[in-house]
C-alpha positions in Angstrom: 76.6 93.6 133.1 76.1 93.7 129.3 79.1 94.2 127.1 80.0 97.7 126.0 79.6 98.5 122.4 82.5 99.7 120.3 81.8 102.8 118.2 81.7 101.4 114.6 83.1 104.7 113.1 86.1 104.5 115.4 86.9 100.9 114.7 87.0 101.7 111.0 89.3 104.7 111.4 91.7 103.8 114.3 94.2 101.0 114.9 95.8 100.2 118.2 99.5 99.4 118.1 101.2 96.8 120.3 102.6 99.5 122.5 99.1 100.8 123.2 99.3 103.9 121.1 96.6 104.5 118.5 97.3 105.4 114.9 95.1 107.4 112.6 95.2 108.9 109.2 95.2 112.6 108.3 92.2 114.6 107.5 91.8 117.1 104.5 92.8 114.7 101.8 89.5 113.5 100.4 88.3 116.3 98.0 88.9 119.9 96.8 92.5 118.9 96.2 93.2 121.3 93.3 93.7 124.3 95.6 96.0 122.5 98.0 99.7 122.5 97.2 101.6 119.3 96.4 103.7 119.7 99.5 100.7 120.0 101.7 99.1 116.9 100.2 102.3 114.9 100.4 102.7 115.7 104.1 99.1 114.5 104.7 99.9 111.0 103.5 100.7 108.2 105.9 99.7 107.6 109.5 99.9 109.7 112.7 99.7 108.9 116.4 96.6 110.1 118.4 97.7 112.8 120.8 97.7 112.0 124.5 95.0 114.7 125.2 92.6 112.8 123.0 93.3 109.3 124.3 90.5 109.4 126.9 87.9 109.9 124.1 89.5 107.2 122.0 89.5 104.7 124.9 85.8 105.4 125.5 85.1 104.7 121.8 87.2 101.5 121.7 86.6 99.9 125.2 88.2 96.5 124.3 91.2 97.7 122.3 
């Protein structure tokens, strides 16, 4: 069997932790920032864990992670 390919967009955006959980960054912080409040932008900083309901899709995109 040939090797499965990893989705290149997913490998740039997601990192697998040692525990097996996957961390991701928040969306909505790239542009049109003037209409967003400072509190909203501050809460979008940092990393978040991928939800369990989406882990099946993530595992399919990152087969060897």
